[in-house]
C-alpha positions in Angstrom: 86.3 66.3 97.6 89.8 67.6 96.8 90.3 71.2 97.7 93.2 73.6 97.2 93.5 76.8 99.4 96.0 79.6 99.0 96.4 81.9 102.0 95.5 79.0 104.3 98.0 80.0 106.9 96.3 83.4 107.5 93.4 84.6 109.5 90.5 83.9 107.2 92.2 81.1 105.3 92.9 79.0 108.4 89.3 79.2 109.4 88.3 78.0 105.9 90.7 75.1 106.2 89.1 74.0 109.5 85.6 74.3 108.1 86.4 72.2 105.0 88.2 69.6 107.1 85.0 69.2 109.2 83.3 68.3 106.0 85.9 65.6 105.4 87.4 67.4 102.4 90.9 66.5 101.3 92.6 69.8 101.9 95.8 71.0 100.2 97.4 74.4 101.0 99.9 76.3 98.9 102.4 77.8 101.4 105.2 80.2 100.4 106.8 80.2 103.8 106.7 76.9 105.7 107.7 78.6 108.9 104.3 80.2 109.1 102.1 77.2 109.8 101.0 78.1 113.4 97.3 78.0 112.7 97.6 74.7 110.7 99.6 72.8 113.2 98.1 69.4 114.0 95.6 69.5 111.2 95.5 66.8 108.4 96.4 69.3 105.7 98.8 68.6 102.8 101.3 71.4 102.4 102.5 72.4 98.9 105.5 74.7 99.0 105.1 77.2 96.2 104.7 80.9 95.5 101.8 82.2 93.5 103.9 85.1 92.2 106.2 82.5 90.7 104.4 80.8 87.9 107.1 78.2 87.5 106.6 76.9 91.0 102.8 76.5 90.3 103.4 74.4 87.2 105.0 71.7 89.4 101.7 71.0 91.2 99.5 68.1 90.4 96.4 70.1 89.3 93.4 67.8 89.8 91.3 69.7 92.4 87.6 69.9 92.7 87.6 73.4 94.2 90.2 76.2 94.4 89.9 78.9 97.0 92.2 81.9 96.5 92.7 83.8 99.7 96.4 84.6 99.2 97.7 88.2 99.1 98.8 91.0 101.4 97.0 93.8 103.2 100.1 95.9 104.0 103.4 96.6 102.3 106.4 98.9 102.5 106.4 99.4 98.7 103.3 99.7 96.4 104.8 97.1 94.0 104.5 94.5 96.7 100.7 94.9 96.6 100.8 94.5 92.8 102.9 91.4 92.9 101.0 89.6 95.6 97.4 90.6 94.9 97.5 90.9 91.1 100.3 88.8 89.7 99.8 86.0 92.2 96.1 85.8 91.4 96.7 86.1 87.6 99.2 83.2 87.7 96.9 81.0 89.8 93.8 81.5 87.7 95.7 81.0 84.4 97.3 77.8 85.7 94.0 76.5 86.9 92.5 77.1 83.4 95.4 75.4 81.7 96.0 72.4 84.0 92.8 71.7 86.0 90.1 70.9 83.4 87.6 69.3 85.8 87.5 72.1 88.3 84.1 72.7 89.8 84.7 76.2 91.1 87.5 78.8 91.4 86.6 81.1 94.3 88.5 84.3 94.6 88.3 86.2 97.8 88.7 89.9 97.1 87.7 92.9 99.3 85.3 95.8 99.5 88.4 98.0 99.2 88.5 96.9 95.5 85.3 98.9 95.0 85.9 101.8 97.3 83.7 103.7 99.8 80.1 104.8 99.5 79.1 107.9 97.6 76.5 110.1 99.3 76.0 107.4 101.9 74.4 104.9 99.5 75.6 101.3 100.1 77.7 100.0 97.2 76.4 97.0 95.3 77.8 94.7 92.7 76.8 97.1 89.9 78.8 100.0 91.3 81.8 101.1 89.1 84.9 100.3 91.2 86.8 103.3 92.5 89.4 102.1 95.1 91.1 104.8 97.2 94.1 102.9 98.4 97.0 101.1 96.6 95.8 97.9 98.4 92.3 98.4 96.9 93.7 99.0 93.5 95.7 95.8 93.6 92.7 93.8 94.7 90.7 95.2 91.9 93.4 94.1 89.4 93.2 90.6 90.9 89.4 90.6 90.4 89.8 91.6 86.8 92.3 88.8 86.2 89.7 86.3 87.4 86.8 87.9 85.7 88.6 87.8 82.4 88.5 84.0 82.4 84.9 83.5 83.5 83.7 82.3 80.1 86.3 79.5 80.3 86.5 78.8 84.0 83.8 78.3 86.7 84.6 81.4 88.9 83.0 83.2 91.8 84.3 86.4 93.4 83.6 87.2 97.0 84.1 90.8 98.4 84.1 90.8 102.2 84.2 94.1 104.1 86.0 94.4 107.5 86.4 90.9 109.0 87.0 90.2 112.7 87.3 87.2 114.9 89.8 84.9 116.5 93.3 85.1 114.9 92.7 88.6 113.4 95.4 91.1 113.9 93.7 94.2 112.5 91.0 94.7 115.1 93.5 93.6 117.8 95.0 97.2 117.6 91.6 98.6 118.8 91.3 96.0 121.5 94.8 96.9 122.8 93.9 100.6 122.8 90.6 100.1 124.6 92.3 97.8 127.2 94.8 100.6 127.8 91.9 102.9 128.5 92.0 105.2 125.4 90.8 104.7 121.8 91.7 107.1 119.0 89.9 107.3 115.7 89.7 109.6 112.6 86.1 109.5 111.5 82.7 108.8 113.0 81.7 106.5 110.2 79.5 103.6 109.2 81.0 100.2 108.2 79.9 96.9 106.9 81.5 94.2 109.0 81.3 90.4 109.4 82.4 87.8 111.9 84.8 85.3 110.4 82.6 82.2 110.8 79.8 83.9 109.0 82.2 84.9 106.1 83.4 81.3 105.9 79.8 80.0 105.7 79.2 82.5 102.9 82.3 81.5 101.0 81.4 77.8 101.1 77.8 78.5 100.2 78.8 80.5 97.2 81.4 77.9 96.1 78.6 75.3 95.6 75.6 77.3 94.6 74.7 77.3 90.9 73.5 80.9 91.2 77.0 82.0 92.1 78.7 80.7 88.9 80.4 83.6 87.2 79.1 86.0 89.7 80.5 88.5 92.3 79.0 89.0 95.8 79.4 91.2 98.8 79.3 88.9 101.9 78.6 90.9 105.0 76.2 91.6 107.9 73.1 93.2 106.4 73.2 96.2 108.8 76.3 98.3 109.1 77.9 99.3 112.4 79.0 102.8 113.4 82.3 103.7 114.9 80.6 104.2 118.2 78.9 100.8 118.1 82.1 99.0 117.3 84.0 100.8 120.1 81.1 100.1 122.5 81.0 96.4 121.6 84.8 96.0 122.2 84.6 98.0 125.4 81.8 95.8 126.7 83.7 92.7 125.8 86.7 93.9 127.7 84.6 95.5 130.5 86.4 98.8 129.9 85.2 102.4 129.6 87.9 104.0 127.5 88.5 107.7 126.8 87.4 108.3 123.2 89.6 110.7 121.2 88.7 111.8 117.7 91.9 112.8 115.9 91.7 115.7 113.4 92.2 114.5 109.9 95.1 117.0 109.4 97.3 115.0 111.8 96.5 111.6 110.3 100.2 110.8 110.0 100.6 111.2 113.7 97.6 108.9 114.2 99.3 106.2 112.1 102.5 106.5 114.0 100.7 105.9 117.3 98.9 102.9 115.9 102.2 101.4 114.7 103.8 101.8 118.1 100.9 100.0 119.8 101.1 97.1 117.4 103.8 96.9 114.8 101.9 94.1 112.9 98.8 96.2 112.7 97.2 96.9 109.3 97.0 100.6 110.2 99.6 102.2 108.0 100.1 105.1 105.5 98.3 103.4 102.7 95.4 102.5 105.0 95.0 106.2 105.9 93.3 106.9 102.6 90.6 104.4 103.6 90.4 105.5 107.2 89.6 109.0 106.2 86.4 107.9 104.3 83.3 107.9 106.6 81.2 105.3 104.8 82.2 101.7 103.9 78.9 100.0 103.5 78.0 97.3 101.0 74.6 95.9 100.0 74.0 92.2 100.8 70.8 92.0 98.7 72.3 90.0 95.9 73.8 87.3 98.2 70.5 87.1 100.1 68.4 86.8 97.0 70.5 84.5 94.9 72.2 82.4 97.6 69.9 82.7 100.6 72.8 84.0 102.6 72.4 85.5 106.0 74.7 86.0 109.0 74.2 84.5 112.5 76.6 86.5 114.7 75.7 89.9 116.0 78.4 92.5 116.8 78.2 92.1 120.6 78.7 88.3 120.7 81.2 88.3 118.0 83.4 90.8 119.8 83.0 88.9 123.0 84.2 85.7 121.3 87.1 87.5 119.8 88.2 89.1 123.1 88.0 85.7 124.8 90.3 84.2 122.1 92.8 87.1 122.3 93.0 86.6 126.1 93.2 82.8 126.0 96.1 83.0 123.5 97.8 85.8 125.3 97.5 88.3 122.4 95.8 90.7 124.8 
Protein backbone atom coordinates (compact mmCIF):
# COMPACT_ATOMS: atom_id res chain seq x y z
CA UNK A 1 0.00 0.00 0.00
CA UNK A 2 1.54 3.27 -1.15
CA UNK A 3 0.38 6.32 0.80
CA UNK A 4 0.96 10.06 0.43
CA UNK A 5 0.45 12.37 3.41
CA UNK A 6 0.53 16.15 3.46
CA UNK A 7 0.99 17.79 6.86
CA UNK A 8 2.90 14.74 8.06
CA UNK A 9 5.34 16.85 10.08
CA UNK A 10 2.55 18.27 12.24
CA UNK A 11 0.71 17.11 15.35
CA UNK A 12 -2.05 14.99 13.77
CA UNK A 13 -0.14 14.14 10.61
CA UNK A 14 2.84 12.64 12.43
CA UNK A 15 0.53 10.35 14.40
CA UNK A 16 -1.09 9.24 11.13
CA UNK A 17 2.36 8.53 9.66
CA UNK A 18 3.22 6.29 12.61
CA UNK A 19 -0.09 4.43 12.48
CA UNK A 20 0.25 3.67 8.76
CA UNK A 21 3.87 2.60 9.15
CA UNK A 22 2.73 0.07 11.76
CA UNK A 23 0.50 -1.38 9.03
CA UNK A 24 3.57 -1.73 6.80
CA UNK A 25 2.42 1.00 4.41
CA UNK A 26 4.94 2.64 2.10
CA UNK A 27 4.60 6.22 3.34
CA UNK A 28 5.56 9.36 1.44
CA UNK A 29 5.25 12.85 2.94
CA UNK A 30 5.10 16.14 1.08
CA UNK A 31 7.17 18.56 3.14
CA UNK A 32 7.51 22.25 2.40
CA UNK A 33 10.19 22.96 4.99
CA UNK A 34 12.71 20.09 5.45
CA UNK A 35 13.95 21.66 8.69
CA UNK A 36 10.68 20.71 10.43
CA UNK A 37 11.09 16.94 10.51
CA UNK A 38 11.34 16.53 14.28
CA UNK A 39 8.42 14.12 14.63
CA UNK A 40 9.50 12.06 11.61
CA UNK A 41 13.13 11.58 12.61
CA UNK A 42 14.21 7.94 12.47
CA UNK A 43 11.04 6.80 10.69
CA UNK A 44 11.19 4.99 7.30
CA UNK A 45 9.36 7.76 5.48
CA UNK A 46 10.12 9.05 1.99
CA UNK A 47 10.28 12.85 2.00
CA UNK A 48 9.09 14.79 -1.04
CA UNK A 49 10.04 18.46 -0.91
CA UNK A 50 7.18 20.41 -2.45
CA UNK A 51 4.65 23.11 -1.63
CA UNK A 52 0.94 22.44 -2.10
CA UNK A 53 0.33 26.13 -2.76
CA UNK A 54 2.75 25.86 -5.73
CA UNK A 55 1.08 23.66 -8.33
CA UNK A 56 4.26 23.51 -10.37
CA UNK A 57 6.14 21.75 -7.58
CA UNK A 58 3.34 19.17 -7.28
CA UNK A 59 3.52 18.29 -10.97
CA UNK A 60 7.06 16.98 -10.49
CA UNK A 61 5.86 14.19 -8.17
CA UNK A 62 5.41 10.60 -9.40
CA UNK A 63 1.67 10.29 -8.77
CA UNK A 64 0.93 6.59 -8.31
CA UNK A 65 -0.43 6.42 -4.77
CA UNK A 66 -3.16 4.18 -3.41
CA UNK A 67 -4.25 6.68 -0.76
CA UNK A 68 -3.74 10.41 -0.29
CA UNK A 69 -4.34 12.00 3.13
CA UNK A 70 -4.45 15.79 3.05
CA UNK A 71 -3.72 17.24 6.47
CA UNK A 72 -1.70 20.25 5.36
CA UNK A 73 -2.74 23.77 6.22
CA UNK A 74 -2.36 26.35 8.97
CA UNK A 75 -4.39 27.17 12.08
CA UNK A 76 -2.96 30.63 12.76
CA UNK A 77 -1.66 33.42 10.57
CA UNK A 78 -0.63 37.06 10.73
CA UNK A 79 -2.62 37.90 7.60
CA UNK A 80 -5.98 36.44 6.42
CA UNK A 81 -4.61 35.68 2.94
CA UNK A 82 -2.24 33.16 4.50
CA UNK A 83 -5.25 31.07 5.56
CA UNK A 84 -6.66 31.33 2.04
CA UNK A 85 -3.42 30.24 0.37
CA UNK A 86 -2.61 27.35 2.72
CA UNK A 87 -6.07 25.96 3.44
CA UNK A 88 -7.83 26.61 0.14
CA UNK A 89 -5.33 27.05 -2.69
CA UNK A 90 -3.08 24.27 -1.37
CA UNK A 91 -6.02 21.87 -1.11
CA UNK A 92 -7.41 22.85 -4.51
CA UNK A 93 -4.03 22.29 -6.17
CA UNK A 94 -3.56 18.92 -4.52
CA UNK A 95 -6.98 17.50 -5.34
CA UNK A 96 -6.80 18.73 -8.96
CA UNK A 97 -3.36 17.17 -9.46
CA UNK A 98 -4.59 13.92 -7.92
CA UNK A 99 -7.47 13.82 -10.40
CA UNK A 100 -5.18 14.58 -13.32
CA UNK A 101 -2.19 12.37 -12.51
CA UNK A 102 -3.30 9.61 -10.10
CA UNK A 103 -5.98 7.60 -11.99
CA UNK A 104 -5.80 4.49 -9.76
CA UNK A 105 -6.30 6.33 -6.48
CA UNK A 106 -8.43 4.37 -4.00
CA UNK A 107 -9.27 7.32 -1.74
CA UNK A 108 -8.47 11.00 -1.24
CA UNK A 109 -9.08 11.83 2.42
CA UNK A 110 -9.30 15.52 3.26
CA UNK A 111 -9.08 16.45 6.94
CA UNK A 112 -11.01 19.66 7.54
CA UNK A 113 -12.41 21.04 10.81
CA UNK A 114 -15.58 21.66 12.79
CA UNK A 115 -14.58 25.33 12.39
CA UNK A 116 -15.60 25.05 8.71
CA UNK A 117 -19.21 24.57 9.82
CA UNK A 118 -19.29 26.84 12.84
CA UNK A 119 -20.76 26.64 16.36
CA UNK A 120 -24.09 25.20 17.47
CA UNK A 121 -27.27 27.17 17.16
CA UNK A 122 -29.60 27.03 20.18
CA UNK A 123 -27.41 24.32 21.70
CA UNK A 124 -28.27 21.72 19.04
CA UNK A 125 -25.24 19.68 17.92
CA UNK A 126 -24.32 20.33 14.31
CA UNK A 127 -24.51 17.42 11.90
CA UNK A 128 -23.39 16.91 8.31
CA UNK A 129 -26.63 18.41 7.00
CA UNK A 130 -26.11 21.75 8.74
CA UNK A 131 -25.46 24.67 6.39
CA UNK A 132 -21.89 25.81 7.13
CA UNK A 133 -21.57 29.17 8.86
CA UNK A 134 -17.95 29.62 9.99
CA UNK A 135 -17.23 32.50 12.36
CA UNK A 136 -13.45 32.83 11.87
CA UNK A 137 -11.21 33.45 8.89
CA UNK A 138 -9.59 30.11 9.60
CA UNK A 139 -12.99 28.40 9.47
CA UNK A 140 -13.90 30.13 6.22
CA UNK A 141 -10.65 29.01 4.59
CA UNK A 142 -11.25 25.42 5.73
CA UNK A 143 -14.74 25.53 4.24
CA UNK A 144 -13.30 26.68 0.91
CA UNK A 145 -10.90 23.75 1.04
CA UNK A 146 -13.80 21.35 1.61
CA UNK A 147 -15.68 22.83 -1.32
CA UNK A 148 -12.67 22.36 -3.60
CA UNK A 149 -12.61 18.65 -2.71
CA UNK A 150 -16.38 18.24 -2.81
CA UNK A 151 -16.49 19.70 -6.32
CA UNK A 152 -14.57 16.69 -7.66
CA UNK A 153 -16.37 13.88 -5.83
CA UNK A 154 -18.03 12.61 -9.02
CA UNK A 155 -14.61 12.12 -10.59
CA UNK A 156 -12.42 11.27 -7.59
CA UNK A 157 -12.98 8.89 -4.62
CA UNK A 158 -13.04 11.46 -1.82
CA UNK A 159 -13.88 11.47 1.89
CA UNK A 160 -13.95 14.56 4.12
CA UNK A 161 -13.30 14.38 7.86
CA UNK A 162 -14.24 17.20 10.24
CA UNK A 163 -12.56 16.83 13.63
CA UNK A 164 -13.44 19.12 16.55
CA UNK A 165 -10.77 20.12 19.11
CA UNK A 166 -8.00 17.50 19.08
CA UNK A 167 -5.56 16.93 21.94
CA UNK A 168 -2.74 14.55 22.78
CA UNK A 169 1.06 14.22 22.62
CA UNK A 170 2.73 16.85 20.36
CA UNK A 171 -0.26 19.21 20.44
CA UNK A 172 0.60 22.85 21.10
CA UNK A 173 -2.93 24.23 21.37
CA UNK A 174 -3.96 22.63 24.67
CA UNK A 175 -0.40 23.12 25.91
CA UNK A 176 -1.30 26.72 26.71
CA UNK A 177 -3.99 25.56 29.16
CA UNK A 178 -1.60 23.05 30.70
CA UNK A 179 0.95 25.82 31.26
CA UNK A 180 -1.61 28.10 32.89
CA UNK A 181 -2.87 25.39 35.19
CA UNK A 182 0.67 24.40 36.14
CA UNK A 183 1.25 28.06 37.03
CA UNK A 184 -1.80 27.94 39.31
CA UNK A 185 -4.29 30.05 37.37
CA UNK A 186 -6.51 29.37 34.37
CA UNK A 187 -8.36 32.07 32.44
CA UNK A 188 -11.22 31.46 30.05
CA UNK A 189 -13.89 33.46 28.22
CA UNK A 190 -16.96 31.23 28.20
CA UNK A 191 -18.43 28.38 30.21
CA UNK A 192 -19.15 26.30 27.14
CA UNK A 193 -19.59 22.79 25.79
CA UNK A 194 -17.17 21.32 23.30
CA UNK A 195 -16.77 18.22 21.19
CA UNK A 196 -13.25 16.94 21.70
CA UNK A 197 -11.19 13.91 20.68
CA UNK A 198 -7.90 12.30 21.65
CA UNK A 199 -5.50 12.11 18.72
CA UNK A 200 -5.26 8.29 18.62
CA UNK A 201 -9.04 8.02 18.34
CA UNK A 202 -9.06 10.54 15.51
CA UNK A 203 -6.35 8.62 13.65
CA UNK A 204 -8.37 5.42 13.98
CA UNK A 205 -11.39 7.26 12.57
CA UNK A 206 -9.43 8.69 9.63
CA UNK A 207 -8.02 5.29 8.67
CA UNK A 208 -11.41 3.59 9.11
CA UNK A 209 -13.09 6.15 6.85
CA UNK A 210 -10.35 5.87 4.21
CA UNK A 211 -11.17 2.19 3.64
CA UNK A 212 -14.87 1.95 4.29
CA UNK A 213 -17.15 1.79 1.26
CA UNK A 214 -19.81 3.78 3.11
CA UNK A 215 -17.40 6.72 3.38
CA UNK A 216 -16.96 7.14 -0.37
CA UNK A 217 -18.04 10.65 -1.36
CA UNK A 218 -19.15 11.42 2.20
CA UNK A 219 -18.35 13.90 4.97
CA UNK A 220 -18.10 12.89 8.63
CA UNK A 221 -17.66 14.46 12.04
CA UNK A 222 -15.18 12.30 13.96
CA UNK A 223 -15.36 13.02 17.69
CA UNK A 224 -16.19 11.71 21.14
CA UNK A 225 -19.93 11.11 21.32
CA UNK A 226 -20.39 13.15 24.49
CA UNK A 227 -19.16 16.76 24.68
CA UNK A 228 -17.07 18.14 27.53
CA UNK A 229 -17.73 21.37 29.40
CA UNK A 230 -15.13 24.03 30.14
CA UNK A 231 -15.19 22.93 33.78
CA UNK A 232 -14.69 19.26 32.87
CA UNK A 233 -11.73 20.05 30.62
CA UNK A 234 -10.07 22.25 33.26
CA UNK A 235 -10.68 19.59 35.91
CA UNK A 236 -9.19 16.82 33.75
CA UNK A 237 -6.03 18.83 33.10
CA UNK A 238 -5.82 19.88 36.76
CA UNK A 239 -6.08 16.27 37.90
CA UNK A 240 -3.42 15.21 35.39
CA UNK A 241 -1.06 17.86 36.79
CA UNK A 242 -2.20 17.41 40.40
CA UNK A 243 -2.96 21.13 40.63
CA UNK A 244 -5.89 23.15 41.94
CA UNK A 245 -5.70 26.36 39.92
CA UNK A 246 -7.56 29.57 40.50
CA UNK A 247 -10.23 29.80 37.78
CA UNK A 248 -10.80 33.27 36.34
CA UNK A 249 -13.57 33.95 33.85
CA UNK A 250 -12.58 36.91 31.69
CA UNK A 251 -15.36 39.31 30.60
CA UNK A 252 -15.93 39.14 26.86
CA UNK A 253 -15.43 42.90 26.62
CA UNK A 254 -11.72 42.51 27.34
CA UNK A 255 -11.13 39.57 25.05
CA UNK A 256 -8.20 41.38 23.45
CA UNK A 257 -6.42 41.49 26.80
CA UNK A 258 -7.14 37.79 27.24
CA UNK A 259 -5.50 37.04 23.88
CA UNK A 260 -2.44 39.08 24.84
CA UNK A 261 -1.98 37.09 28.06
CA UNK A 262 -2.24 33.79 26.17
CA UNK A 263 0.37 34.86 23.65
CA UNK A 264 2.78 35.84 26.42
CA UNK A 265 2.37 32.42 28.02
CA UNK A 266 3.02 30.58 24.75
CA UNK A 267 3.99 32.49 21.60
CA UNK A 268 3.27 29.40 19.50
CA UNK A 269 -0.24 29.02 20.89
CA UNK A 270 -3.26 28.91 18.60
CA UNK A 271 -4.90 31.55 20.80
CA UNK A 272 -4.91 34.69 18.66
CA UNK A 273 -7.17 37.47 17.43
CA UNK A 274 -8.81 35.31 14.74
CA UNK A 275 -9.45 32.55 17.27
CA UNK A 276 -11.23 35.05 19.53
CA UNK A 277 -14.35 34.85 17.34
CA UNK A 278 -14.50 31.12 18.03
CA UNK A 279 -13.64 31.38 21.72
CA UNK A 280 -16.59 33.71 22.31
CA UNK A 281 -19.03 31.03 21.12
CA UNK A 282 -20.27 28.81 23.97
CA UNK A 283 -21.21 25.69 22.04
CA UNK A 284 -18.97 23.73 19.65
CA UNK A 285 -20.64 20.34 19.62
CA UNK A 286 -21.02 18.02 16.64
CA UNK A 287 -23.09 14.88 16.18
CA UNK A 288 -21.26 11.57 15.64
CA UNK A 289 -24.36 9.61 14.63
CA UNK A 290 -23.45 9.40 10.94
CA UNK A 291 -19.94 8.06 11.64
CA UNK A 292 -21.31 5.60 14.18
CA UNK A 293 -24.10 4.38 11.89
CA UNK A 294 -22.26 4.19 8.55
CA UNK A 295 -18.74 3.37 9.73
CA UNK A 296 -19.23 1.75 13.13
CA UNK A 297 -16.91 4.38 14.58
CA UNK A 298 -16.46 4.87 18.30
CA UNK A 299 -13.77 6.32 20.53
CA UNK A 300 -11.80 4.44 23.19
CA UNK A 301 -10.22 7.24 25.23
CA UNK A 302 -12.04 9.17 27.93
CA UNK A 303 -11.12 12.74 28.82
CA UNK A 304 -9.39 11.90 32.10
CA UNK A 305 -6.99 9.29 30.74
CA UNK A 306 -6.36 11.25 27.55
CA UNK A 307 -5.31 14.32 29.52
CA UNK A 308 -3.12 12.18 31.78
CA UNK A 309 -1.30 10.69 28.78
CA UNK A 310 -0.92 14.13 27.24
CA UNK A 311 0.50 15.61 30.46
CA UNK A 312 2.98 12.75 30.76
CA UNK A 313 4.23 13.33 27.20
CA UNK A 314 4.60 17.08 27.81
CA UNK A 315 6.67 16.41 30.93
CA UNK A 316 8.78 13.67 29.37
CA UNK A 317 9.61 15.93 26.42
CA UNK A 318 10.18 19.02 28.57
CA UNK A 319 7.34 21.00 27.04
CA UNK A 320 5.87 21.53 30.48
